[in-house]
Structure formats: C-alpha cells, structure tokens
N, C-alpha and C positions, 0 to 999 in steps of 0.2 A: 504494500500500500504506500503510495506516494503522499506523505503528509503535507507536502507543499501545494498540492492541488486543492482547489476549492471544490468541496463536495457538498451538494445540496440533496437531501433526501426528503421526499414529499409524497403524501397521499391525501386522501379526502379529509383527514382529521388534523394532521400535524405537518409542519414544515421544520426541518432540521437544517441548520446552517452552521458554519464554523463559529465557535465561541470566540468572542473578542472582548477586549476591555471596554468597548463601547456598550456592551450589554450589562455592565455593572448596575446602572440605574434601573434597568428593566427588571433585574433579578433581586435587587436590594430589598424591596418590600417583603419578598418571600423569606429571605434570611433574617430580617429584623422581626417579622411576625412569628417565625417558627425557628428560633435559635437551636432547638434540640433536633431539628430535622436530620442532621447528620450525626446523631449520637453514636451510631455504630460504625462511623467512618473515622479513620485516623486524621482527617482534615478538620481544622478549626472552622467554625461557622457561627453565624449569628450577629456579626458586626460588619460594618462597611469595610473595615480594615481586613478582617479575615476573609470576606468574600472577594475583595480585590486581590489578596494574596492567593486565594484558591484559583481564581481566573488566570492570574499571571503565571502561576505554576503550571496550569494546564497548557497555556500558550507556549511556555518554555519547553514543556515535554513534546508538544507538537513540533516545535522548531528543531528539536533533537531527533525527531523521527520515532519517538516511543509511544505517542498517544495522539489521537485525533478527537478533540472535544467539540461537541455540538451544543448549541442552545436550542431549546425546544419551544416552538410557537404553536399554541393551541388555536386552531382556526375557529372552533366553536366559541371560545371565550374571547377571541381576538386579543390574545395576550401571551407574553412569554411566561412559561410555567415551570422551567427547570433546565436541566442539562443531563447529557449522557455522553459517553465516550467509547471509542475503540481504544484499546491499549495493549501493551505487551505484544506488539505486532511482530510476528516472525514470518516474513514472506518466504524464507527458505524452507520452513517447516509447514507452510500453508496453515498457520494457526493464528488466531486473534482472540482477544478478550473483549467482551462487552461489559462495561461497568461504569462506576462513578456516576450512577444514575440517581438523581434526586428530583422530586416533583413537588410542586406546591400541593399541600394536603387537600386543597379545594378540588383537585382532579383525581385524588385517590378514589378508587372504586368506580371510576367512570369508563374504564376500558382504554384510556389514553396510553397507558404503558404498553398495552398489547400492540397498538398501532406503531409506537416507537420501536419496539423490539422487532416487529415484522419488517419494518424498513431496514433496520440494521442487519438483521439476519439475511434478508434478501440481498443486500449489498455485499455482505461477507461471502455468501455462498454463490450467488449467481453472477455478480459483477467481478469480485476479486478471485473467485474460484478457489476459496480456501476450503480446507477439508475438516476443520475443527474450530468451533467457537466455544470459548470458555467463559464461565460466569462464576463469581465468588461473592461471599458475604460473611459477615460476622455470624457465627453459629447462633448467637442470641437473637438475630434479626429474623424473626419468624415471618414477618410481612414480606421481606425480600425473598426468603426461601420459598414461600408459597407462590410468589409471582414467577420465580424461575421454573418451578414445577408446573405451574399452570400453562406456561408456553411450551412445555414438552422437554425441558432440560433434564438430563439424567444426573442424579447425585453420584459423585465419584468418591467422596471421602472427606475427612477432616484433617487439616494440618493444625496440630496442637501448638499453642503458645506461638502463633505465627506472626502476629503484627502488634506492635506497640501502639496503644491508643493515646489520645491527648491527656486522658486522666491517669495515665500510668498503667492501666489494665493491659494485660497481654491477651489479645483475643485469639480464640480458636477460629480458623477460617474454613468454611465449607466450600467445596468445589463442585461445580456442575459443568456439564458440557452438552453440546449438540454436535453430531457429526453430519457431514454432508449427505451421506446415504440415508440419514434419518430425516433430513430436511423436507423432502417431498411429502412424506406422511404428515409431518408436523404442520406444514404450510396449509394443508387442506383443512386443518382444525382451527387455525387462527382466524 
C-alpha cells in the first residue's frame, strides 16, 4: 500500500478520506464530550492537546509508511464522526491491520461501523489484493470484540501483558483476522 497516495473510500453511508490536522476542529467536540472514548487504547484522548497529538502521530506514521489514517464522515448526520486506520502494513506478506477505530457514541449501534469496515475490507482484499486482514483490541473491550465478531472476524488468541496503557495497566491484546478466501462469504452477510 502506497501511503503517499490519496485514498478516498465511499459508499451510501460514509465517506472516508485521509486524516489531516485540519480535521482537529471537526473531531474536537467528540473528544471533549467523550474523554473516556479511548479508555482501552494506549493513546491519550479527551483534550485538544491530546487529540492534536493523536492526529499528528497518525500523520507521522502515514508519512513513514506504517499507517494510513482516515477521518470518517457520516452522510446521514452530515458530520465527521470519528477515525479508523490501516496499519502494520506488510505489502511483502500481503497483510494489513484495520484498527485505531473510534466513533462518536451518537453513531454506536446505528450500523455505521459495518459500512466503514466493509469499505476497508473491500479495499484491502479487492483493491490491494492482500491475503490477510488483522484486527486487535484490549481483551476488556467487549464492545470492540463483539463488533469484530459481528463482521465475521475469527478470534486467533490473546497476547498477554502486550501493551502498556496510559494509566500504567498492561493490557492483554486479543487478535482477530479475516483471510481473503473467507472474504467472499463474509461480504455476502455484510
């Protein structure tokens, strides 16, 4: 995946475009109103400074070829509602991760995440021709785990004491995946 290219992913519900620092003001109300939204993430969140640092870090990782962050625009609400990324990109191994996803709680349970993941999975498998998509979460994050299972991802295991969190907790990280040969069956259900 060439992280220097401008990638736009779009369907009837959402438009995903490259995240930039210009989106800070669009996303700031979400961070300020929901400071615990990323409680299971190692990233700080909830202030203008932490959101700015989050966005800048994502941009830096894109510039280094490790991550491709998107901002998510909900067409129904006519508003920016969060972010998601491709990361841990291994073109050599035809493997990519989908993660760093956070959404305004106002769209939780509306099916928006399914539209986002459908776009990203379609791009990973059909455009990039990757063979494996990985997803991971804090083992305590039941909402994310259910969302991954709902889109057809297979639980692969838990890496114990895997990631240091902002509060000093060492999280166990659960891994899920979808393989290209599973994608055609999954896409019919999405």
